[in-house]
C-alpha positions as CSV (number, residue, x, y, z in Angstrom):
1,M,-20.6,34.4,-52.7
2,T,-21.3,34.9,-49.0
3,I,-22.8,32.0,-47.0
4,R,-24.8,33.2,-44.0
5,R,-24.7,31.3,-40.8
6,R,-28.4,30.7,-40.9
7,D,-28.2,29.1,-44.3
8,C,-25.2,27.0,-43.2
9,L,-27.1,25.7,-40.1
10,G,-30.1,24.9,-42.3
11,L,-28.0,23.0,-44.7
12,L,-26.4,21.0,-41.8
13,A,-29.9,20.2,-40.4
14,V,-31.0,18.9,-43.8
15,L,-27.9,16.8,-44.1
16,A,-28.3,15.4,-40.6
17,A,-31.9,14.5,-41.3
18,S,-31.1,12.7,-44.5
19,R,-28.4,10.7,-42.7
20,A,-30.8,9.8,-39.9
21,H,-33.4,8.7,-42.4
22,A,-30.8,6.5,-44.2
23,A,-29.8,5.0,-40.8
24,E,-33.5,4.3,-40.0
25,A,-33.8,2.5,-43.3
26,G,-31.2,0.0,-42.1
27,P,-28.9,-1.9,-44.5
28,A,-31.6,-2.7,-47.1
29,G,-32.4,1.1,-47.3
30,A,-29.1,1.6,-49.2
31,F,-30.7,-0.2,-52.3
32,A,-33.0,1.0,-55.0
33,F,-34.5,-0.7,-58.0
34,D,-35.3,0.9,-61.4
35,K,-38.9,1.5,-62.1
36,P,-40.2,0.4,-65.5
37,E,-41.5,3.9,-66.3
38,G,-38.1,5.4,-65.3
39,G,-36.8,6.7,-62.0
40,A,-35.9,4.7,-58.9
41,L,-37.8,2.8,-56.3
42,P,-35.6,3.3,-53.2
43,L,-36.1,0.8,-50.4
44,S,-35.4,3.7,-48.0
45,A,-38.8,5.0,-48.9
46,Y,-40.2,2.0,-46.9
47,A,-38.0,2.6,-43.8
48,G,-39.6,1.3,-40.7
49,K,-41.9,-1.1,-42.6
50,P,-41.4,-4.7,-43.6
51,I,-40.8,-5.4,-47.3
52,L,-41.3,-8.7,-49.1
53,V,-39.0,-8.7,-52.2
54,V,-39.9,-11.4,-54.8
55,N,-38.1,-12.1,-58.0
56,T,-40.9,-12.8,-60.5
57,A,-41.5,-13.8,-64.1
58,T,-44.9,-13.5,-66.0
59,A,-44.3,-16.7,-68.1
60,C,-43.3,-18.9,-65.2
61,G,-45.3,-21.9,-64.0
62,Y,-45.2,-20.2,-60.5
63,A,-46.8,-17.1,-61.9
64,P,-50.1,-18.0,-60.0
65,Q,-48.2,-16.9,-56.9
66,F,-48.8,-13.3,-58.0
67,V,-52.4,-13.9,-56.6
68,G,-51.0,-15.0,-53.2
69,L,-48.6,-12.0,-53.2
70,Q,-51.5,-9.7,-53.9
71,G,-53.4,-11.4,-51.1
72,L,-50.6,-10.5,-48.7
73,W,-50.5,-6.9,-50.0
74,T,-54.2,-6.6,-49.6
75,R,-54.2,-8.2,-46.1
76,F,-51.2,-6.5,-44.6
77,G,-50.5,-3.4,-46.8
78,A,-52.6,-1.1,-44.6
79,R,-50.5,-2.2,-41.6
80,G,-47.3,-1.4,-43.3
81,L,-46.2,-4.3,-45.4
82,T,-44.8,-3.6,-48.9
83,V,-44.6,-6.3,-51.5
84,I,-42.2,-5.6,-54.4
85,A,-42.0,-7.7,-57.5
86,V,-38.6,-7.8,-59.2
87,P,-39.0,-9.4,-62.7
88,S,-35.9,-11.4,-63.6
89,P,-34.7,-12.9,-66.9
90,D,-32.3,-15.2,-65.0
91,F,-34.3,-18.4,-65.0
92,G,-35.1,-19.8,-68.5
93,N,-35.8,-16.3,-69.7
94,Q,-39.3,-16.8,-68.4
95,E,-39.7,-13.0,-68.3
96,P,-40.0,-12.3,-72.0
97,L,-41.5,-8.9,-71.6
98,D,-39.7,-5.6,-71.0
99,G,-40.4,-2.3,-69.2
100,A,-43.9,-1.3,-68.4
101,A,-45.3,-4.4,-70.3
102,I,-44.2,-6.6,-67.4
103,A,-46.2,-4.6,-64.8
104,D,-49.1,-4.3,-67.2
105,A,-49.2,-8.1,-67.6
106,A,-48.9,-8.7,-63.8
107,R,-51.8,-6.3,-63.3
108,K,-54.0,-7.5,-66.1
109,N,-53.4,-11.3,-65.6
110,H,-53.0,-11.5,-61.9
111,G,-54.6,-8.4,-60.3
112,V,-51.3,-7.0,-59.0
113,T,-51.5,-3.6,-57.4
114,F,-48.1,-3.6,-55.5
115,P,-44.9,-2.1,-57.0
116,V,-43.3,-3.9,-59.9
117,T,-39.7,-3.0,-60.8
118,D,-37.9,-3.0,-64.1
119,K,-36.4,-6.3,-65.3
120,T,-33.4,-7.1,-63.0
121,H,-30.8,-9.8,-62.7
122,V,-30.9,-11.5,-59.3
123,R,-28.0,-13.9,-59.6
124,G,-24.5,-14.2,-61.1
125,P,-22.0,-11.4,-61.7
126,S,-24.8,-9.1,-63.0
127,A,-27.0,-9.5,-59.9
128,H,-28.5,-6.4,-58.5
129,P,-26.7,-5.1,-55.4
130,F,-29.7,-6.0,-53.2
131,Y,-29.5,-9.6,-54.3
132,R,-25.7,-9.8,-53.7
133,W,-26.2,-8.4,-50.2
134,A,-29.1,-10.8,-49.5
135,A,-26.9,-13.7,-50.7
136,E,-24.2,-12.6,-48.1
137,Q,-26.8,-12.3,-45.4
138,K,-28.5,-15.7,-46.1
139,P,-25.8,-18.0,-47.5
140,G,-27.3,-20.9,-49.4
141,Q,-30.7,-19.2,-49.6
142,S,-30.3,-17.4,-52.9
143,P,-32.9,-17.6,-55.7
144,Q,-32.7,-20.9,-57.5
145,W,-35.8,-20.0,-59.6
146,N,-38.5,-17.4,-60.0
147,F,-40.7,-16.4,-57.0
148,H,-38.0,-16.7,-54.4
149,K,-39.0,-14.4,-51.5
150,Y,-36.9,-12.2,-49.1
151,L,-38.5,-10.6,-46.1
152,V,-36.7,-7.4,-45.0
153,G,-37.6,-6.4,-41.5
154,R,-38.7,-3.0,-40.1
155,D,-35.1,-2.3,-39.2
156,G,-33.8,-2.9,-42.8
157,N,-32.2,-6.2,-41.9
158,L,-32.9,-9.4,-43.8
159,R,-35.2,-11.5,-41.7
160,A,-36.0,-14.5,-43.8
161,A,-35.7,-16.2,-47.2
162,F,-38.4,-18.4,-48.7
163,A,-37.8,-20.7,-51.6
164,T,-39.8,-20.7,-54.8
165,Q,-42.0,-23.6,-53.7
166,V,-43.1,-21.8,-50.5
167,D,-46.5,-20.3,-51.4
168,P,-47.2,-16.7,-50.3
169,S,-50.0,-18.0,-48.1
170,D,-47.8,-20.5,-46.3
171,P,-48.0,-20.0,-42.5
172,R,-44.2,-19.5,-42.3
173,I,-44.4,-16.4,-44.5
174,V,-47.6,-15.1,-42.9
175,S,-46.2,-15.6,-39.3
176,A,-42.9,-13.9,-40.3
177,I,-44.8,-10.9,-41.7
178,V,-47.1,-10.8,-38.6
179,A,-44.1,-10.9,-36.3
180,E,-42.5,-7.9,-38.2
181,L,-45.8,-5.9,-38.2
182,G,-46.2,-6.6,-34.5
183,Q,-43.0,-4.8,-33.7
184,A,-44.6,-1.4,-34.2
């Protein structure tokens, strides 16, 4: 098999572009969540945009926060914000559903239109790598219950963590999102 110089240069250009894209995605861009319908939801797909990652549960007393999260998505999605729900069984198994049934329940019961991942562990030795990384970045600000929120900045660095009790419409969350969106 003979490799032509032009083919080799083309391959090098593709490799360089993929490395540049990964670098643009920042540290968070290295992570991906499983989709309930199969495949992956790579955070690198949102490079250059802020991402609000929230561990959720459809049977949790905080489930009404889905409406507030949808409000953020509706208000700021066109400006670049992505909201990602990460259903978790870690807190009282308040996510009794599996697979696509979780996303269907969030859509049907709370009007969710933003991405919902497959059920994922967010704490302990089985925690998803994103959540282990976030715990290192924000010590003492790891999820203690469902609806803990992490804001990933445009540069892929972890900007803020918000406890379960902080409602999505809280001015602290809104101002942190606006600050990230304003860095265009």
